[in-house]
N, C-alpha and C positions, 0 to 999 in steps of 0.2 A: 247353294252354289250352281252356276250354270256354265255350260260351254264346254270346252276343249282345253285340256292341258298338254302340250308337247312337253315330255319330259327329256327331249333331246333338241338341242339347239336349231340345228338344220338339217334339210335332206341334201344330201351331196354324193357324188362319186368320188371315190377315194384312190389313193394311190402312192406310190413313190417309192424311194428306198430309203430312207429315213436318216435324220441326223441324230447324233448322241443328244440324249435328253434324259429327263430325269423323273425320279420317283422313288424316294426313299421310305418315309414311313407315314406319310399322310397322302391323300389323294393327288394324283398326277392330273394329266390332261383330259378333259373330257372330249369324245371322239365324234367326227362326223361320219356320217353313213357311208357303207361302201357300196350300195347297190341299190336299185330302185326300190322305193319303199312302197309298202301297201297304201294305195290312195287314201287320203284324208276324206272325212264327210264333208259334204258342202256346209258353208257358212249357216244357212238357214236351219240345217240339221242340228249343228252344236248350238244354235242360239234357242233351241227348244227346252234347254235345260236337261237335268239328270246327271247321272254319273259320268264324270269325265272321261274322254278318250285318253288313254295312256299309250305311249310309243316305246317300245323297248327295241333292244338290238340283240337279244339273247342268241340269234342265229346270223349274227354278223350283218344284218341288214335291218334297216327300220322297218318294225311291224307293228300294227295295232295289237296291244295284249290280247285282245279278245280274238285275234286271228293266228296268234301263235300257239302251236300245239305244244306245250311245255308248261309245268307247273312251275309258276313265276309268283313270286310276292313282289310288287313295283311300290315304291314309296317315294313320293316327292320330296324335295328338300324343304317345301312349306309343311308338309305333313310331318315331316321329322321335328320341325320347330315347333308345331302346334302340340305334339306329343312331348315336349320337354326333353327330347332325346338329343344327347351332345356326343355320344361315342358308339362305335359300331356294335358293342356288345348289347345296347339297349334295343337294338332293331329286332332282335328274336322275340323280344315281348309279345310282339303282334304277328310274327310269322309262324305259322303252323309247321310242326315238325322240326323246328330249329332251335339249337342249344347253344348260345354264345357266352362265355363266362370269362372275365378277367381271372388270371390265375393268382393264386396265393404266393407267399414269400418265396418259397422254394422253387419255383418255377419262373420268377423274376417279372418283367413287364411283357408278358405274353398272353395270347388269346387262346382258349380251349374252344374247338368248334365241333359240332356234331349236327347232321342232317339225316332224319329218318333213321337214327340209331347209329349212324356211321361218322367217325371223325378221330379225333386225336387231342390229347390233353397234356402231352408230354413235351416239353420245349426242346429236349436234347436234339442237336442238329443230325444226329444219326437216324434219327426217326421223321417220317415224313408225315406231313399234314393229310387228313382225310377229307377236307373240306378246301376247295379253292379259293383263296382270296385274290380279288384282282381290282387295281386301280386304273381306271380308264383303260381297261383291257392289258394292262401289263401285270404279270403274275408276280405275286410276293410269295417268296418261298419257304418262309418260316414263320412259326407261331409269335416267336419273339418279335417285339415291335408291332403286333398286328392290332393292338388296341387303338385303332385310328380315332382322332377327333372327326367330327363330321363337319369340317369345315368348308363353307361355300359349296355345298354339292348341289348338283341339278336333281340326281335321284340315286337310289338304290335298288338294284335287282337283284333277289334272292332266287336262284334256281335250284329246284329240290329234285333230287334223284341223280343217277350217275351222268356227268357230263363228259364221257371220255373221248367223244369224236372232236368236239369243237374246243372245250375247255382243256381237255387232256389229263395228263397225269395228276394224281391226288385230288381230282374233283370227283372221287368214288361216290362220296355222299351227296354234293351237290357244288354250287358255286356261289360266292357272294360278289358282287361286282359294283363297286363305286364309280360314279361318273360324276366329275366336277363342272361347274358352271364355265363355260368357254368365254374368251373376250368377244365382245361384239362391237365395240368402239362407241357405245352410245352415252358416254360420259356420265354414268351413273355410279351409284354406290351406297354403301350404308355403313353405319357405326352403331354398336349396341353395348350397353353397360350392364353388368348384373351384379347385384349385392344379396347376399342371402345367408343361410345357417353357417355358424362357425366361421364367420368373417369370410364367406366366399364372395370372390370378386373376380368377374369374367370379363374380358375386352376382346370384342369381335369386330372385325371391319373388313370391307372390301370396295374396291375402285375399279371400274372398268372405264378405259378412255381410248380415244382413236389417236394414233400417232400421224398416220397420213390415212389417205382415203380407202387403203387396202391393208394397213397394218394396224392390228389393235393389241392392247396390252390389258392384263387384269392382275391386281395385287390383292392378296387377302392374308388375313393374320389373326391368330387368337392367342390370349394370355389368360391362364387360369389359375388362381390360388384358393385354396380352402384348407382349413384346419383338420387334423385327424377326427376320428370317432370312436378309436379302440385305445383305451388307456394302457399303457405299458408300466405297470407298477412295480415298485421296489419291495420285494417280498419281506426282505430283513427290515425295511421300514414299517410295513404294515403289521408285522409280527416280529417284534424285536426279540432276539435271542434271549431264551429263558423265561419269557413272559407268556408263552403260549404252548400247549403241547404240540402244535404244529411246527414249532421251530425251539427245541429245547436249547438248554445252555449249550455254548460251545458249537451252536449250529450255523446257520446263514447269517452272516452278517449284512448290515445295510450298505447298499452300494451308493446311494445318492448323498453327495456331499455339498450339493448346491444350495441347500436351504430352501427348496422350493416344495417342501412337502415329498408326498410318497409317489409322485408321478414321474417317471423318467422321460417318457415322450408320449406323443399321440400319433398312432399309427393310422394309415388309411388316408393320409391328407392329399392334396393334390397341388402340384407345381408344374405346370405345362406350358409350353411355348411353340407356337408352329406359324411358319410363314410360307407362302407359296406365290411365284411370280410366273405368269404366263404369256407368251408372245404368240400371236396367230397372223400369218401374212397369208393372204389371198392373192398369190402370185399372178394367177390369171383365172379364167373361167373353169379351167381344167385342173389346176394345181393348188393346193392348199398345204401349208407347213404349221404344224403346232410345236411350240417348244414350251418346257416347263422346268421351273427348278424349284425345290422345296427344301425344307429344314426343319427339323423337330428337336426339341431339348426337353428332358424331364429330370427333375432331380428332387426326391420326396423321400419321406420315410417308407418302409416295407408295407406291403399290403397287410391290413389289420386282419389277424386270426386269433382265435380262442382255442384253449385247450378243452377237448371234450372227453377224454379219456387219459388215464395216466397208472399205469401199474406194471414197472419193470421187474420182471422175474428172471432175466437172464444172467450170464456169467461176466458179461463186460464190465469194467471198471468204471462206474458212473457217478460214485458217491464220494466227491473229494472233502464232504463236510464231516465225515465220521458217522458213529452210531447213531441211530435216532432219526435220520434225515433222509430216508428212501424217496425214491422217484414214485409217488403215488397220488391219490386224490387231493391232497393238500394243496396241489398246485392248479387245480380247477378254481380259477377267480371267478367265473360267471360271466355274464352277459356283458359284452364290449370291454373286456380287459384280460389282460395275461400278466405272467411274471417274468417275461423274458427280459434277459440282460445282455445278450450277444457277447458273453464273457464266460470264461471256464477257467477255474484256478488249477494251479499246478497239482498233481497228484503222482502216484507212484507210476512211472512210465510215460508220462504226459507233462509237456510244459504248459504253462499258462497260455490260453489262446484267447483272442478277442475278435470281433467282427464290427463294422459300422452298420448301425440301423438305417440303411439308405439303399434306394434304387436309383441310379443314374442312367439316363439313356441319351445317346446323340446320334441322330441319322440325318442322311442328306441323299440327294439324287438328282439324276437329270433324265428326261425321257422326251421323245419326239416322234411324231408322226407325220409322214408325207402321205397325202391322200391325192392320187392323180388319176384323172379320167383320161382313159387311153381311147375312148370310142364311145358311142351312144349307149352301148350297153356293156361295157367293158371298164373296170377300174382295179386299180391296184392300191394296196395300202401296205405300208411299211412302220412298223413299231419298233423303236429301238430305246432300251433303257439301261442305266445303270445305277445302282445304289449301294450305299455302304451305311452300316451303323456299328456303334460300339456300345456297350451295356455292361454296368457293374451291379451286382444285386448280391446280397447276403441274407442267410436265413438261420434263425436259432428255432430248430423245428419243435424242440421240446417245451417251449414257452414257459421255461422255469429257470431259476437263476443257477442251476446245476449245468445247463449248456452241454448235455451229452450227445447232442445232435447240431454241430455248429458247421456252417460253411461260408466261404467267400467265392462267389463266381463272377466270370468274365465271359462274354461272348462278343467276338469281332466277326464281321460279316461282311462280304462284298459279292456282287453279282453283275453279270452283263446277260443281256438278253435282246434276241433278235426275232421277230416274227415278220412273215410275209404273207399276204393274203391277195388272191386275185378272184375278184367277183364280177360274175357276168351273166348275162341272159341270152336266150336263144328261142327263135320261133317267133310266130306272130304273137302279139300281147305278151311277150316275155314268158312263153309257155314253160320253159325250162330255165331254172335259175341254178348257178353252180357257184361253188367256193371251193378253192383249192389253195393250199397253202404248206408252209414250213415254219417249224419253230426252233431255236436253239437257245440254251441257257448254260452258261458256265458259273458256278458259284464256289465259293470257299468260305468256310466257317472254321474258327478257331474256339475251343471251349476250353477256358483255363479255370481251374478252381484249387482252393484249399479245403480240405475235408477233414475234420476231427469227429470221427464216428466212434466214439467211446463205447456205445452200446454194442457194437459189433466187435470189440476187442482188438480193433485195429489202431495203430498209432497213426498220428496225422500224416497226410500226404499231399504233395502237389502233383496237378496234373495240367499239361498244356497241349492239348489234343487237336491237330489240324483236321479238318474233314472236308477234302475237296470233293466235287460232284458236278456231273453235267447230263445233260438231257437233250436229245434230239428227236424230232418229230417231224412227220409229214401227214396231211389229212386232206380230205375231200368230202364234200357234201352236194347233193343235187336234189332240188325241189321241183317235181313235175306236176303242173296243173292238168290233170288228165281231163277234168271238165271244170265248168265253173264251180261245182260244188266239191269234187274230190280232187284232193292233192295228196302225193306220195312223196315221201322224203326218205333219202337214204345216205349214210354217212359211215366212213371209216378212218381211222387214225392208226399209224403204226408209231411206237415210241421205243427209243433204246435210251437206257439209262445206266449210270455207273457211278459208284462212290467208294471212296478210300476212308479208312478211319486209323490214324496212327497215335499209339498210346505213349504216354510218358508217366512214371510213377516214381515220385522222388521223396525223399525226406525234406523237411523245411531247409536243411543246410545244403541240399543240391545233392548229396549222395543219393545211391539206390536204395529204394524203400524195402526193407528186410522181408516183408510178407508180399507185397506186389511188385518189387523189382524186376521179376521175371517177365513182366509186360512191357518193360521200358524198350521203346524203339520197335514192337512190334506193329504191324500193320495188317489191318483186315481188309479185304476187297470184296465188293459186291458189283455184279452187272447182270443185266437182263434186258429183255425186250417183250413187248406186248402189243397186241392187235386189239382195238376196240371198234364196236359196231354200233349202229343205230337205224332202225328201220321204224317208219311212221306213217300211219293212214290217217288222214284228216278230212273230215266231211262237215260241209256247211249246210246245215238242215234248213236253215232259214238265214235271212241277213243277221238275225239277232241270236242265233243258237249255233254253235259248232261243238263238234265232239271229235276225240281221237283216240287212237290205241298205239302203243309204241312197246317196242324191245330195245332196250339200250344197255350198255356195258360201261364199266369204268374199272380203275385199279388205283390203288395206293402203293406207292414205290417200297422196294425191300431196302435192305441195309445191313449193318453190323451191330453186334451186341455192344451198346456204348459203355455197359458197366461191368466189365469182366473183373474176376479177382484171380485170374490165372490166365497164361497164355492159351492153354487148352481152350478156355471159354471164349475166345475171339473167334466167334462163329457168326456167319452171315444168315440171314432169313430172306424169304421171297416175298413177293408182292401178295397183297389181299386183292381179291378180285369179286366183282359183283355183276350180276345180270338182272335186270329187272323189267318185269312186265306191268304195264300201266295204262290204264284208260281215264280220259277226262272230258268234262264238259265245260263249256263257257258260255254264259247266257246273259244277255242284256234284255231285261222284261219289262213290260208296262211303259213303253216310251222311254226305256232307259232309267226308270226310276228305282229298279232293283237290278243289280248285278250279282250273280252267282257264278262262281269258279270251283270246280270240285274234281277231285282224282281220287282214284283207288290204285293201289299197287301191290305187286307180289315180288319179292326178292330173293334170289339165292346168293348168300354170302359166303364166299369160300376162302379157306387158307388164312383165317383171322390171325393176326400177330398177337400172340399171348405170352406173358413172361411165366418162365419155369423158375421156381424157387428151391428146386432140388436136384441139381445137376447130377449127383450120382445116381439117381434113379432114372433121369432122364438118358443119359449116357455116361457110363462109368469113366470113359477116357476123359471126360471134361475136368475132373478133378485128379490132380496127381496123387499116386499111391501115398497114403499116410497123412494126407492134407485134409483139412476140414473147413476149406475156404466157403464163404457164403456164395450165393448165386442169383442172379436176376438176368436170365437169358430169355430174350424174345425168340419164340418160335412159331412157325405157321401150325396151329394146334387146333383149329377149331373151324366149323362150318355152322351156319345157322339159315333159317328161313325168317324173312320179315315180311309182314304184311300190315297194310295199314290204310287209312282213308283220311282225306283233308279237305277242307271247304273254308273260302273266303265269302263272306258277302258284303255288299255296299248297298245302302239305302239313301235315297232322296225323295223321302215322301212329299216334302213341300219345300218351296223355296227357302234356303237359308239353314235347312236342317240337314245334317249328314250324320249317318251312322254306319259304321263299320265293325266287322266282327269276323273271327276265324276260330276254327276248331281242328284239331288233329288226334288221331289214334294211331299208335305204332306199337305192335305186338311183335317182339324178339324173341325167337325160340332157337336155342342151340339143337341142332340133332346129331352132331358128331363132335365131341371135344375130348382132348387127351386128359384123362384124370390126373395126370402129373402136375398139370396147371394148378390144381386145386378149383379150377371151374368146372360146375356141372351143368347138366342140361337144363335144370330148372332155374339157373341164373340167367340175368340179364346183362346186357353192354352197358358200360359207364354212361353216365349222364343222358339216359333215354326215359324221358317221362312217357308213360304209356298214354296220358291224356294231356292236351295243352287247349286252352281256350282264351280268347281276348275279346272285349267288347269296348267299343268307343264311340262317343257322340258329341256333336258341338252344334251350336246354333247361333247363327248371325242375326243379332237384334239390331235393326236399323234404329238410328237415333236422328235422323233428318240431318239438317246441317251441323249437328253435334258430333256426328261419326258413327261408329258401329261398335257394339259390345258384343263378344263372342266368349260365352263359357263353354268350357270342354272337360269331360272326365273319361278317364280310361280305366280299364281293369283287366288284369291277365293273371291266368292260373297255371301253375305248373304242378303236376302230379309228383310222386315220391320218386326219387331216384338213387341209383347207388353210384358211388365215384370210383370204386376198383372193379375190375374184371371179376375178382373173387369178392362176391358179395357178402356181406356181413353188416351187424347193427353198428359197427364202428365206422362204417363208410356209407351209412344210409342218411339221406337228407330228406326230412319230410316235405309234403306239399305245402304249398303257400299260394295266396293270392294278393296281388298288390295293386292299390288303386293310386292313380295321379289325377289331380285336377289343375286346371289353369283357366284364368280369366284375363281376357285380352281386350284392351280398349285401342281403337284405331280411329283417328281424326278423318274427317270428311275428305281432305285432299290426300289421304293414304301415303303420307310423308313421314308420319311418326306414330308411334305405338307405345303402350306400355302393357306388361303382363306380370300377372302374379301367379306364382305356380306353386304347388305344394305335391310333393312326390312322396311316397309310402304315406298316403294321407292318413291311414289308420295305424300307422307306426307298428308294422307287424315285425317281428324278430324272426328272422330266417336265414338260411345259409346259401351261398352262391356256390362253394365248392368245398371239399375237405380232402385232408391230405392224411390217410391212413397208413401208419408205419407197423401195425400190430403184426402184420404177417411177415414182416422183416426182423422181427425180433425186439423192436425199439420199446414196446409197450406203450404207444401212445397213438394218438389220433388227435387231429385238430380240424378246425373248419372256419371258413371265412364269412362272418356275417354281412348280410346286405346293408345298405345303409339305413340308418333309422329314418324316422319322419323329418323333412327338411322343407325350407320354404326359401323362394328367390323372387326378387323384383327385378324385371329386365325392362330397360328403356331403349327403343331403337329408333334411329332417325334415318331416312334415306334421303338421299340427294341426286 
């Protein structure tokens, strides 16, 4: 590979006051730059070969990645395709210190995200993400619906460490920014078709065309289907009652009457469609308007999980089948299977209950930007967005025909956001560059569910809880080029946030619930404000070597306990805060044959939000006298130090050969934690692998007039993690290494190609997430296996 790759479509001054526009659950519009960019190398320099130049916009201006004093992983759309990556969660495989996981059935179509040991994995709208997700600089406020398909992307930028001054609230761990390709009016496009394991069928396409000399459009879409890989088996069919000690006479009857054997369904399937339309108008040399509309639809079985532990010893009534059929290890089905029925028969005090083994998601949005050049060195950018989604998902958490933990959930969400940025430069040679701006978002979630929690001794209840919230912020950043080598950067942001949560707890017939009815109509309120800072010193030792040191802060918003069991448990909790000291180097060596970017950091993480499971001990007033309600109360109960190191390397030892790799080490240590949470100082935070590494290589083999052959192989490693704040063997996920391979043939005209890929090449059995309810008294833990080895053949035609 040679030359330079621009990961941003064009340099431009920006501005405007924006029009309504769109951004639901797939990437919205890719943005032009807002202020003068770092000058690009001369063409003769680029022609020498070596590692490509990468242009990023992490500081709201186009800058060479190697001149940007932040820890950033930038991945082009072409590299995502080369790595066989089609959704945002897969990007984490090669990004140091980053964990992105599609969640299991209990949390619906949501993404769990963590960077440098800080994040969030609970979808509940009362809780805030710890990693900011942005689509073309539009903030996506919830974990639900964040498992984006990487449709028609220009690039992905992963910013590690607190981004409190520019990215703002909830980017305490870092930020993930997706940028889609913008219309350029060149009348080009592509279509690709994929067939693979378990009847996988993908169709993708994009078309870019000019409507007039200054009005361009781009249409893109994707449709994906694939069969599931987790068998949901009928226990009474596999072990007919009276024929096995596991299912004695009078025990669990067969559920399946379809005559199709003992398989009820196959979970973990794919059925996903998305489309996006963009309109770009270059109204004048100083004014550009970009509008976008997108739509996403998903309708599939639940995420596939397996039971890893079952031994209920509590007092709740979870045994509707009579003596001899306890909830125990008989329901551990094994690899890639479970015994969930999404049904629970009538029993003393309980009516029969059922749920559908489905996840449904429908989202759409509109977003728009106006980029307006006000002068030679001043530009205004306006970003306006509206989005809405609704999702329905169900969970049978015990994965057995007893269904003693059954739920039906729905989340409805809409939001409006507006951001304004004024970018400019002062002095000779733009010695001082500045950004000032403001941000506003108004959002509303409604979380509705039916819960049948027999293990807790609660009769079934309905909830339909509205959760309105809003955020306001102002920010400023200045970059002062003190000399040609020395640059000083400072930033500040003030944020004010508020949130309400109104509870309803009703019986299935609409009457007040006998145990939880005291919550009905109760509203909890939270509000707070915060100032974040950033100070950075950057020194360009040589044209090829830059170093920086930085102090930065961030926070994750507070909220209200979303799972109270009494009105006294409707308590708010404050934000988490983080301050990080970081140093880094960025080097292009040996005539850009080698690129090494590395960073070390030390963080002070305070007021960590942890759950208290014993309210009477934490605060006796949270449990009414004589009551024995459960408790799951989030409180600010911990502080920790985090230190670590990260490195990324890119090699171009010879023309056509490229090698890339990364490694990270994150050491998380509590130094102050309330023991009532069950967390001790020797534990670590959820989903934080101490070590991660990845390596990938590809070689372009020229075949003359016959075209080019490109083999590629990737491998990534994740160390052991715990998935609950209270670490135990029930929520421990072992380390794993995954390898993928791809072979691409491209014709000499570069207008069509065919690729054969194999993911999980060595068929490793490993877990992505787990759901441990042993601490809640349910006597169970489950885990979501990663996909087994799969193959796929893709044919792509460009026009």
